[in-house]
N, C-alpha and C positions, 0 to 999 in steps of 0.2 A: 658031556651034555652042553657045556657052555659053548663049545666049538660049533656044535650042530645048530644051537640057537643063534649063534653069530652068523652062520651061513644062511639060515632062515631069514633073519633080519636084513641081511645083505640083499637077498633075493626079493624080499618084499619091497625094498626101497625102489627097485626098478618097476614092480607092479604099480606102486603108488605114483611114480613119475609118469609112466605111460598113461595110466588112467587120468591123471591130472592134466596132462597135455591134451589128451583127447577130449576131456570134458570141456577144457577152456576153448578148444578149437570149435566144438559143437555149440558152445554158448555164444561165441562170436558170429558164427554162421547161422544162427537162429534155428538150429536143428534140435530135436528133442534129445536132451542130455540126461534124462532121468536114469537110465540104466547104467551109463558110464559113471554118473555121479554116485550111484548106489555101490557100484564096484569100487570106486575110489574111497568111499566112506568105510566099507568093510575092510579093504586092504589097509587103509590107514590106521584103523582101530586095531587090526591084528598085529600090525608092526608096532603100534604103541604098547600093546600088552607084552610082546616079546622084548621090546626095548626096556620097559619098566622092570621086567624080571632081571634083565641083564644089569640094570642100574642098581638094583637092590642086592642081588646075589653075586654079581660079577666083580672082577677086580678093578674096574674103571668107573666106579660110581661111589656109592656110600662108603665102601671099604677103603677106598683110596683117601677120601676125605677124613675118615676116622684115623687112618694110619698117619697121614702127614699133618693133619690139621687144616682147617679152612684157610688160614693165612698163607701157609706154604702152597697149598693147592691153587690159590688165586695168583700167586707170584709166578708160577710156572705156566707158560702158555698152553702146553699140551695137556697138562692135568686140568687147567681151567676149562679148556674145550670139552673135555669128556665129562667133567663133574658138574659143569654149569651150562655152558653155552649150547652144546648139542641137545641136551634134554629139554631146556626151556624153549629153544627155538622150534624144535619139533612139536613140543606140546602146544605152543601157540599156533603153529601151522595146522595141526589137527583139529584145534578148536575152531579155526577159521573155516576149514573144510566142513566140519560138522554144521556150523551156523550157515554156511552157504548152501549145503544140501537141504537142510530144513527150509530155508527161505525159498529155495527153487521148488521144492516139493509142495509147499503150501500155496505159493503165488504163481508159479511158472514164469516168473520174471527173471530174465537172464541178467540183467544189469547189476544188481547188487552181488549176485553169486560170482559173476565174472570178476569183479573187483576183489572179492575175498579169495577166490581161487588164484588169481595172479599174485596177490601178496603172499599166499601160502606157498606157491611155486618158488618165489624169490627167497623166502625163509629157508625152505628145504634145500634149494641149491646152495645157499650160503652156509648151511650147517651140516652138509654132508662131508664126510672124511674122504675127499677126492684123493687119488693116489699121488698127485702132485703137491699136496700140502705137506710141508715138512713137519715131522714129529707126530702127525696124527693121521697120515695117509693110510687108506685101506685099499685092497684090490678092488677093481671094478666088479668082478664076479666072484662068487664063492670058490674057494680052492685055488685061485690064481695067486702066484707069488709076486 
């Protein structure tokens, strides 16, 4: 089950990234971005739920912290990434996406939403386990080695 959820979480990251990039493009070109923003919001929250389950029930979250202790987890870069950096960066990015969507839906002003979405994009890109990152890299697509 964990492996299937990991693949789902991996697939959802691409949905979130594509929807976020399209939303940012539409906001900068003054096109109506409400549908893509809603798609972004739903996919980000779905990814959050899957990720939270993995953090709580999987081996790279709470169980790792409990087994090694917080001090040891923080000293190891890979453990720190999975136990702290990834989850908090993604949580912050999803909060920014949610606030941006609500602001855009209420006011239809693109300016504050653009800023929030760009910051969220930067956070997501920095906190993703790209294949080239030593010790934490994951395949680009599910099932790839």
